[in-house]
N, C-alpha and C positions, 0 to 999 in steps of 0.2 A: 644328835643335833636337836635343839629345841628352839621354838619361836614364840614370841609373846605379842601382845596387842600393841606394844610400842614399836613393833617393826624390827626389833633386834633379834638376830639369830645367834645362838650361843652353842659352841661346841664344848661338850662335857666328857669327862671320863665315864666309861661304862659302869665301873664298879661303884664309884663314890658319888658320881654326879658333880664332881668338882669342875668349875669352868676352866677350859683350856684356852679358848680363843673366842672372840666376839666379832660379828659382822655388823657394822652400823646400819641403822634403819635407812630406808629408801623413800624419801619424800613423805614421811608421815603415814605410810601405808602399813597396815597390820599384817602379820603372818598368821594364816588360818590353818595351814596344814603343811607337813613335810613328808617326803617319801624318797628312800634310797632305791634307785632304779639301776639294776645290773644290766650291762651291755656286753654281749659276747663278741669279741673281735674276730675278724676274718683271717683265714690262712693260718690258723694256729696261734693267733695273737691272744694274749691273756685277757681274762675277764676284767672289764673296767666298769665304772659306774658313775652316776651323777646324782646330786641331790636336787630334787624338784621341790620348789617352794610355791605353794598357792597363796596368793595375796588377796586382801579384802577388796581390791579394785578390779579383780578379774584377771590380773596378770600372773604369769608363771615365770619364775626366775630359776635358771639352771646354774648350780655351783659345782666346781671341781672339789671333791671331798679331800684331796691331798693338799692342793695349794689354797683351798678355801676362797677362791676367786670366782667371780661371776663369768660364765662362759656364754650365756645366751639369755635373752629377755624378750618375751613376746606376750601379746594379749589378744585373746579370741573371745573369752567370756565377757559378758556385759555386767556381771555381778561377782560377788565374793565367792571363792572356791572353798567348798567344805571338805572335800576329800580327793586325794590322788592315789591311785593304785596301779599296779602293772601286772601283765599276764601275757605269756607267749610273745615277748618282744614288742608288746603294745602297752601303751599307758592310757589310762582313763581318768577323766576329771569330771566332777559334778559341781554345780554352782546354784546360787539362788536366782539365776536367770531361767530356771526350769529346764535346763539343757544338760546333756552328757556328751562330752567330746572324746574322740579317740585319736591318739597320737602315735607316731612311730618313735620307738625308744632310742634308736641310734642317732637320728638327726633332728628329732623334735618336729617332724613334719605332720601337719594336720591331715587326717584320713577321712573321718566321717563324723556325723552328728546324730545323736539319738534324741528325738523330740516326741512329746506326747504328754508329759506330766503337766499338771495344772497347779503346781505349787513348788516351793523350794525343793531341790533334790539334795537330801542331806547325806546319803550314803550310797556306795556302790560296792558290789561283790562279784568278782569273776569266778565262775565255777565251770570247769571243763570248757565246753563250747558255748556257754551262755554267760550273759552279763545281767546281774540283778541290780536294780536301782530302787531305793526307797525315798519317798517324797512326803511333803507336808499335806498332799492330797489324800493321805491314808492308804495309798496303794503301793504295791511292789510290782514293778514291771520286769518281765523276763525277756531279754533281747537275744536274738541269734547273732553271735559275733561274726560269723562268716558272711551273712547277708545284710546285717544291720536292721533286719525287720523285727517286729514285735511278735513274740511267741505266745505269751500268757500275761494276764493281769491278775494278781493275787490281792484279795480284799479281806484279809483276816483282821485288820486293825480298824479301829474307829477314830484314831488320832494319828498325827504325823509319825512317820517311821524315821528314827534317828540313827539306828545302828543295826548291822547284820553281821553274822559270822557263820561259817560253814563247818559242820561236824558230821563227817561221813556223808550220808545221804540226807541229812537233816539240815535245815536252816533255822538258826535262832535269830529272830527279828524283834526289835524293841520299838513299841509304839505307845506313847504315853508312859504310864507306870507299869505296863504289862509286857512280859516277854512271852512270845508265842513260838513254840517249836513245831515246825511243819515239814512234811515230806517233800523233797525236791521233785520227785517223779510223779506222785499222785496229787500233790498240792493240798493234801488234807492235813488238818491239825493233829498233832501228836500230844502236845502238852501245853498248858498255860501256867505261867509262873507269875505270882502276884505278891512277892515279898516287898518290893519297893513301894513307897508311899508318895513318890513324885516321879517326874519324867525320867526315864532311863535314857542317858545320852551316849553311852559307849559300851561296847562288848569286846572281850578279848579272850581268845582261847589259849590256854597254857597247859600242855600235856593233856591230862584227862579231866581238866577243869575248864569251866567258862566263867570268867569274871565279868560282872556288870557294875557300872557306876552311873550315878545320876544326880539330879537336883536335890535329892534328900541327903546329900553329903555322905552317903554310905556306899560301900563296895561289898557285893555278895559273891561268894564262890559257889558254883553249881557243879554237881557231878553230871558228866555228860551221859552216863548210862541210866541213872535213876531219875535225873531231872530234879534232884532235891538240893536245897541249900545246905552246904557243908561248912560254911564259914561266913562271918560278917565282920567287916572292918569299918570303924567309925573314927579314924584318925583325921580325916579331912574336916575342915571347918567351912568349906565352900563347895560349890558344885563340882562334881567330877566330870570333866569334859572328855578326856582321852586316857587310854591305857595302851601300853605296848610292851611286848615281851622282847627285851633287849639281849638277854643272855641266859645260858643255863650252866649249872655246875654239876660235873660228873664226879662222883665219889668212888674211889677205889679202896678196897679192903685188902690188907696184907697180914698173913699169919706168920708168927715167928715162934720157934720153940727152942728150949735150952735143956740140955741133959743134966746140967749141974743143979739148976734151981727147980727143975721139973715143972716149969710153967709154960703155958701157951698164951702168947700175947697176940692180940688183934689190933692192927694199926689201920689207919685210913688217911688218905690225902684227897683233897678236892682240886679239880681243874676247872678253870673258867673258860667257857667257849661262847663267843658272840653269836647271836642268832639273827641272821639276815632273812630276807623273804624266802630264799630258796631252802634254807635250813628249816624254817618253820613249816613250809609246805611239805617237805620230805618227812619231817617228824609227824605231822598231822596225818599223812597217808599211812605211815607205819602204825600209828596208834589206831587208826580206823580198821586196818587189817587185824590188829590184835583184838579189837573189840568184836569183830565179826567172826572170830574163830573160837567156838566154845571148848573144843577139845584141848587147845593149848599147844598142839604140835607145831602148827604154823607159827604161833607166837614164839615158841622156843627157837625154831629155825631162824626166824627173822631177827630175834634178839642176838643169836650167835653171829648171824651174818652182819648185823649192825656193829657188833663188837669187833669182828674181823675187819670190817671196813674202817672202823675208827682207828684200829691199830695200824692198818696199812696207811691210812692217812697220816697218822703220827710219824710213821717211819719215813714216808715220802717228805713230809715237812722237815724232818730232821736232815734227810739227805739234801734237800734243796737248800736248807740253811748252811749245811756244810760246804756244798759246792759254791754258794754265794760267798762264804767266808774265804774259801780258797781263791776264788776269782778276785776278790778284793785284795788279798795279800799279793797275788801275782801282779795285779795292776799297780799296786804301790811299789813293788820291787822294780817293775819295768819303768815306772815314772822316775824313781830314784836313779836307775841306771842311765836313763836319758839325760837327766840333769847333770850327772857326772860326766857323761860324754860331751855334752855341750860346754861344760866348764873346761874340760881338757882341750877341746878344740879352740876355745877362746884364748886360753893361755898360750897354746902353740902359735896361733896367729899373732898374738901380741909379741911373743919372743922373736918370731921371724921378722916382724917389722922393725923391732929394736936392733936386731943384728944387722939388718940391711942398712939402717940409718948409721950405725956405728962404722960399718964397712965403708960407706960412701962419705963420711965426714959431714953429714948434714944435721947433726944434733944441735949445734949453736944456732944454725939458721931456723930450725924448728922451734927452739926456745924463744927466739926473737918474735917469730910469728905468733907463738902462743901468747907472749906478753902483749903484742899488738892487739890480738883478738880479745884478750882480757880487758884492755883499756877500752876498746870499742864496746865490749859488753857492759862495762861500767857506765860508759856514756849513754848507751841505749837504755840501761836500767834507770838512770837519772831522768832521761827524757820520758820514759814510761811513767815514772812517779809523777812528773809534772802533768802529763796527760791524764793520769788517773785523778789527780786533784782537780783538773779542769772538768773532767767528766763528772766527778762528784758534785762540783759546783753547779754544772749545767743540770744535773739530775735534781738537785735541790730547787733550782729555779723552775725547772719543768714541773716539779711537784707543786710548787706554789702556784704556777700558772694553771695546773690541773685543778687545784683547789678553788682558784678564782673562777675557772670555767664551770666547775660543778656548782659553785654558789650562784653564778649567773644563770646557769640552767635551772637551778632550783627556783630562783626568783622569776625566771621566765615562765616556768611551769605554774608558779603561784599566780603570776599576772594573767596568764592564759586562763587559769581556773576562775580568777576574779572576773575577767572579761566575759567568760562564758556564763558565769552566774549573773553578771549584770545584764548581758544580752537576754538571758532567759527571763530575768525579772522584768526587763523592759517589754519583751514580747508578751509576757503574761499580763502586765498592766495594759499594754496596748490592746490585747485581745479582750480583756475585761471591759476596757473603755469602749471599744467597738461594739461589744455585745450590749453594753449599757445604752449606747447611742441607737443601736438597732431596736432595742426594746422600747426606747422612749421616743423614737422618731414620729410615730403616729400621734402621740400626745403633743409633741412640739408642733407638728403640722396643724393639728386641730386648734391648738392655742393661737398659732399664727393666723389661721382663718378667722377665729373669733376676734383677734386684734384688728385684722383688716376690716371686718364688718363694722367694728366699733369706730375705727378711724373714718370709714366712709360715712357712717351715720353722723359722726361729729362734724365731718366736712360739710355735709348737707345742711346741718343746723347752722354752721358758721356762715355758709352761703346765704341762707335765708335771713339770718340776722344782719349780714352785710347789705343785702338788698333792702331790708326794711330801714336800716340806718341811712342808706343812700336816698331812699324815698323821703325820709324825714328831713334830711339835709336839703334836698331839692325844694321841699315844701317851705322850709324856713328861708331859703334864699329867695324864693318867689315872694314870700310875705315881706321880706326886707325890701325887695325892689318895689313892691306895691306901696309900701309905706313911704319909701323915698319919693316915688312919683306923686303920691297924694300930697305929700308935704310941699313939693315944688309947685304943684298945681294950685294949692291953696295960697301959697305965697305969691304967685303970679296973678291970681284972681281968675284963673280959668276953671272951667268945669272939670270935674274929675270923673273918671270912669271907675267908680267904686263898686260897681256891680260885677264887672268882669276884669279879667286880667288885661294888662297892656298888650295890644296886638303885636308890638315889636319884640316882646319877650316870649312870644309863643314858639318862636323857632328855637331859642336857646333853652326855654323851659317848656317843654311840651305838656307838662302836667296841667290838668283842668283844676282851677281853684274854685272852691265852694263859694257861692254868691253870698253867703252869710258874711257878716262883719267880722273881720279878723280880730284875733285877740291881740292886746298890746304886746309888743316885743319884750322878750326877757332881757335883752341886752341894753346898753346905754342909749338914751334918746338923742334925737338930732337936736342940737342946740340952736339950729337956725329956725325951727318951728316952735311957736309959743302956744299953738292951739292944742286943745285936748280932744281926744277922740270922743 
């Protein structure tokens, strides 16, 4: 099973890598890691398993490896999941949310959380009763699986730790472009490997070799005993992110001799065996025992025991396949016998019914009934055709109505959007106008006060001018009355009071006239007087 950044999960053949099936992406989420988790059934049930897929959004999707269908989906992490691994019926996941979670393998139930890292947790490695976690904070934390507490903090690296692998009592960890081998018990460094020229992103143990790949597009093969590079592969043209041992090939040699030709022929054949997590762990432990036995006796014994176990396993597999074939054959035979018995019973029942009808003379009546039923069936079929046509017509009309409703809904949504935009624009303009008014209200009030003062001063001036004009008018009226009185007095030959105003005019004209001789009027003269002033 492989996953890519497009979210597609592809099932491939183990030998050739040829695609067999694909699982479509889920909402544009990328697949960051995959893990086949074995589950031991209870009460002698066979071993089953699930595919755990870690996604870029922190979700975990569980697939059935046989039906290739999703059986569960849950999300606990708040960031993308870098690695998922299992150990002793438990599953562990690490993420870029700085956390490590522990799950129950059988029912995917959350158990506990390991917190303490200050950077992305890139890799995890269960070893015996401990769990190791490597992070971008350049530390490796060793947790006690039984209690969930922190046991040790290893600070051998100066850059983020991206990968770890266990070899006997040593741990190989990759930080930056350096691989450090350190003792799991004393936590002391054993070797430092610096062949890579860029960040090492993945480590994988295969037999007596450890393979490393990284951002320099190269893969190195290291001898686990001498810690020396024994191979280099440069076939990749991009970063090497992951490596996985999927299978091993066992080669058997066979000797054959012939008396006639006098030759000894050596033949061999290869057998392909898939490598799951349990097989990898068993082979790793066996290789560790072989490496720690310098005399070779234990190695020879274990190799013989391994060969015997393998032969026993092959014989058991052959027996199981034989029994399954026999059971399948028996099931097919029983199924065919059941079909034959059912057919015989049906024929017997039909014959008994026909014989009874013949004996009772009811065959003509049955034929008439059958014809009547056929006619009714034809009529019903015709009515059903008409109903189907009506239903099709109604469906077409309904589709048209749905289209109109969708169009109206679209227009309504557009109108609502326009209304909202107009309201927002109006509110914005109103707010700006109010703000402008608030900013200029002091200036407007000041200008109003200035205008009020100007109007008051202008009104005072107008009042003064009006009073002066009224005084001038009164003076002119008094002068005109005096001139008229003087003229009448001169015409009648009576003395005139030219020195003072007429006493009768004093009530209506209270102004005091100057005793000086008045100036001649500016208006037209009185035609009744011919005298000159």
